[in-house]
C-alpha positions as CSV (number, residue, x, y, z in Angstrom):
1,M,78.2,71.0,108.3
2,T,81.7,71.0,106.9
3,A,84.8,70.9,109.1
4,A,85.7,74.4,108.1
5,V,82.3,75.8,109.0
6,R,82.4,73.9,112.3
7,W,85.9,75.3,112.9
8,A,84.7,78.9,112.2
9,R,81.8,78.5,114.7
10,E,83.9,77.0,117.4
11,R,87.2,78.9,117.1
12,L,86.1,82.2,115.6
13,G,82.6,82.4,117.2
14,Y,81.2,83.2,113.7
15,H,78.8,81.4,111.4
16,F,79.2,82.1,107.7
17,A,76.0,82.8,105.7
18,D,78.1,82.3,102.5
19,E,80.2,79.3,103.1
20,G,81.9,79.8,99.8
21,L,83.7,82.8,101.1
22,L,85.2,80.7,103.9
23,G,86.3,78.1,101.3
24,L,87.9,80.8,99.2
25,A,89.7,82.3,102.2
26,L,91.2,78.8,102.9
27,T,92.5,78.3,99.4
28,H,96.1,79.0,98.8
29,R,97.3,80.2,95.4
30,S,99.2,76.9,94.9
31,A,95.9,75.1,94.9
32,S,93.8,77.2,92.5
33,A,93.7,80.3,90.3
34,S,90.7,81.2,92.4
35,N,92.4,81.8,95.7
36,N,92.6,83.9,98.9
37,E,95.0,86.6,97.8
38,R,92.3,89.3,97.3
39,L,90.6,88.4,100.6
40,E,94.0,88.6,102.3
41,F,94.4,92.2,101.0
42,L,91.0,93.1,102.5
43,G,91.6,91.3,105.8
44,D,94.9,93.1,106.3
45,A,93.1,96.4,106.1
46,V,90.3,95.3,108.4
47,L,92.8,93.9,111.0
48,G,94.8,97.1,110.8
49,M,91.8,99.3,111.5
50,V,90.5,97.1,114.4
51,M,93.9,96.9,116.0
52,A,94.5,100.7,115.6
53,A,91.2,101.4,117.4
54,A,91.9,98.8,120.1
55,V,95.4,100.0,120.9
56,F,94.2,103.7,120.8
57,E,91.5,102.9,123.4
58,R,93.8,100.8,125.6
59,R,96.8,103.2,125.6
60,P,95.3,106.6,126.2
61,E,98.7,108.0,127.4
62,A,100.7,106.7,124.4
63,G,102.0,108.9,121.6
64,E,101.8,108.1,117.9
65,G,105.1,106.3,117.8
66,V,104.2,103.9,120.6
67,L,100.8,103.3,119.2
68,S,102.2,102.5,115.8
69,R,104.8,100.1,117.1
70,T,102.2,98.4,119.3
71,R,99.9,97.9,116.4
72,S,102.8,96.6,114.2
73,R,103.7,94.1,116.9
74,L,100.1,92.8,116.9
75,V,99.6,92.5,113.2
76,R,103.0,91.3,112.0
77,G,103.3,87.9,110.3
78,E,104.8,86.0,113.3
79,T,101.9,87.1,115.5
80,L,99.3,86.2,112.9
81,A,100.9,82.8,112.4
82,A,101.0,82.1,116.1
83,L,97.3,82.9,116.3
84,A,96.6,80.7,113.4
85,R,98.4,77.8,115.0
86,E,96.5,78.3,118.3
87,I,93.2,78.0,116.5
88,G,94.2,75.1,114.3
89,L,93.9,77.0,111.0
90,G,96.8,75.3,109.2
91,Q,95.1,71.9,108.8
92,L,92.2,73.6,106.9
93,V,94.2,75.5,104.3
94,R,93.9,74.0,100.9
95,L,97.3,73.8,99.3
96,G,98.8,72.5,96.0
97,G,100.7,69.2,96.2
98,G,104.2,70.7,96.2
99,E,103.3,73.3,98.8
100,A,101.7,70.7,101.0
101,R,104.7,68.3,100.7
102,S,107.1,71.1,101.6
103,G,105.3,71.8,104.9
104,G,103.1,74.7,103.8
105,H,100.4,73.9,106.4
106,Q,102.8,75.2,109.1
107,R,104.7,77.9,107.1
108,T,104.4,81.3,108.8
109,S,103.6,83.2,105.6
110,V,100.9,80.7,104.6
111,L,99.2,80.8,108.0
112,A,99.4,84.6,108.4
113,N,98.0,85.2,104.9
114,A,95.2,82.6,105.4
115,L,94.1,84.2,108.7
116,E,94.0,87.6,107.1
117,A,91.9,86.1,104.3
118,V,89.5,84.6,106.8
119,L,89.1,88.0,108.4
120,G,88.4,89.5,105.0
121,A,85.8,86.8,104.4
122,V,84.1,87.6,107.7
123,Y,84.0,91.3,106.8
124,L,82.3,90.5,103.4
125,D,79.9,88.0,104.9
126,G,78.9,89.9,108.1
127,G,80.2,93.5,107.9
128,M,82.6,95.4,110.0
129,A,81.0,94.7,113.4
130,A,81.2,91.0,112.8
131,A,84.9,91.3,111.7
132,E,85.7,93.4,114.7
133,A,84.1,90.9,117.1
134,V,86.2,88.1,115.6
135,V,89.4,90.0,115.8
136,L,88.9,91.1,119.4
137,R,88.0,87.5,120.3
138,L,91.2,86.2,118.7
139,Y,93.4,89.0,120.3
140,A,91.8,89.0,123.7
141,D,94.8,87.7,125.6
142,R,97.3,89.8,123.7
143,L,95.3,93.0,124.1
144,A,95.0,92.3,127.9
145,E,98.8,92.2,128.1
146,L,100.1,94.8,125.7
147,P,103.9,95.2,125.7
148,D,105.4,98.2,127.4
149,E,107.3,100.9,125.5
150,E,110.7,99.4,126.1
151,D,109.7,96.0,124.9
152,L,108.5,97.5,121.7
153,R,111.9,98.7,120.8
154,D,113.5,95.6,119.3
155,P,117.2,94.8,119.6
156,K,118.1,96.1,116.1
157,T,116.4,99.5,116.9
158,R,118.0,99.8,120.3
159,L,121.5,98.9,118.9
160,Q,121.2,101.4,116.1
161,E,119.9,104.2,118.4
162,W,122.8,103.5,120.8
163,L,125.3,103.8,118.0
164,Q,123.7,106.9,116.4
165,A,123.7,108.7,119.8
166,R,127.4,108.3,119.9
167,G,128.1,109.2,116.3
168,G,128.7,105.6,115.2
169,K,127.7,103.9,111.9
170,P,124.8,101.6,111.7
171,P,125.7,97.9,112.1
172,A,126.0,95.7,109.1
173,Y,124.1,92.4,108.8
174,T,125.3,89.5,106.6
175,V,123.6,86.1,106.1
176,R,126.3,83.5,106.6
177,K,124.2,80.3,106.3
178,V,120.7,79.1,105.5
179,S,120.0,75.5,106.4
180,G,117.1,73.1,106.8
181,A,114.0,72.2,104.8
182,P,112.1,75.0,103.0
183,H,109.4,74.9,105.7
184,A,111.8,74.9,108.6
185,Q,114.8,77.0,107.5
186,L,117.4,78.2,110.0
187,F,119.2,81.4,109.2
188,E,122.6,82.4,110.6
189,V,123.4,86.1,110.4
190,A,126.4,88.0,111.5
191,C,126.1,91.5,113.0
192,E,129.3,93.7,112.6
193,V,129.5,96.9,114.6
194,G,131.9,99.0,112.7
195,G,134.4,101.0,114.7
196,L,134.2,98.7,117.7
197,G,135.5,95.6,116.1
198,L,132.5,93.6,117.3
199,V,131.0,90.7,115.5
200,T,128.2,88.5,116.8
201,E,126.1,85.8,115.2
202,G,122.4,85.3,115.6
203,R,120.1,82.4,114.6
204,G,116.4,82.3,113.8
205,R,113.7,80.8,111.6
206,S,113.7,83.9,109.4
207,R,116.4,86.4,108.4
208,R,114.7,89.1,110.5
209,M,114.7,86.9,113.6
210,A,118.3,86.0,113.1
211,E,119.3,89.7,112.8
212,Q,117.4,90.5,115.9
213,D,119.2,87.8,117.8
214,A,122.6,89.0,116.6
215,A,121.8,92.6,117.4
216,G,120.7,91.6,120.9
217,K,124.0,89.8,121.5
218,A,125.9,92.8,120.2
219,L,124.0,95.3,122.4
220,A,124.4,93.1,125.5
221,A,128.2,92.8,124.9
222,I,128.5,96.6,124.4
223,L,126.6,97.4,127.5
224,A,128.5,94.8,129.5
225,G,131.7,96.7,128.5
226,H,133.5,93.9,126.6
227,E,133.7,92.5,123.2
228,P,131.7,89.4,122.4
229,R,133.4,86.3,121.2
230,D,133.0,85.8,117.5
231,E,130.8,82.7,117.2
232,A,131.5,82.1,113.5
């Protein structure tokens, strides 16, 4: 039994009849022309369907907007990468030399895509019921503690809604600095709230995370009733 097959049994609770599908799902495009991109496409659709049904069942009182935001939180790249790290997927992904040397085994996009590809492989190997069982097993803890409606509205959304409700313009975000190695970049983003003279700076491992950090600081400063100090 290969390490990948053993991993699938122990961490996914699934035994592949066609082990070649699992091998393909774990092959990054940097390693071979025959890679996991098509399986990733399929896995993304399977995951979206299973999560939509799971959220629908667990939130009978929620409207479409809340259901959509909840599903998006569960299937976004950061969540998928976190799950992949929890189950030790990174060490099994086959990468090209350059990608491996630059830290690809722990890169969020690589991990998220590989996990989706694995789900696509499970679907092809065992059908929808098997894929659903694997997804629900992976997401058991997260589905047991779904975020409430307020938590689903991220800082950027809350800041923009606050400004729009008062006739203000949307905030402007500018990347000021990107540092660190390719697999561990740190983004620094400024959030400027026009009309209020507010500028805050956020940091994060992706531009989106840095923007959210900056928006959260701006919103906190506005609600506290004073201007934040420019951290630039």
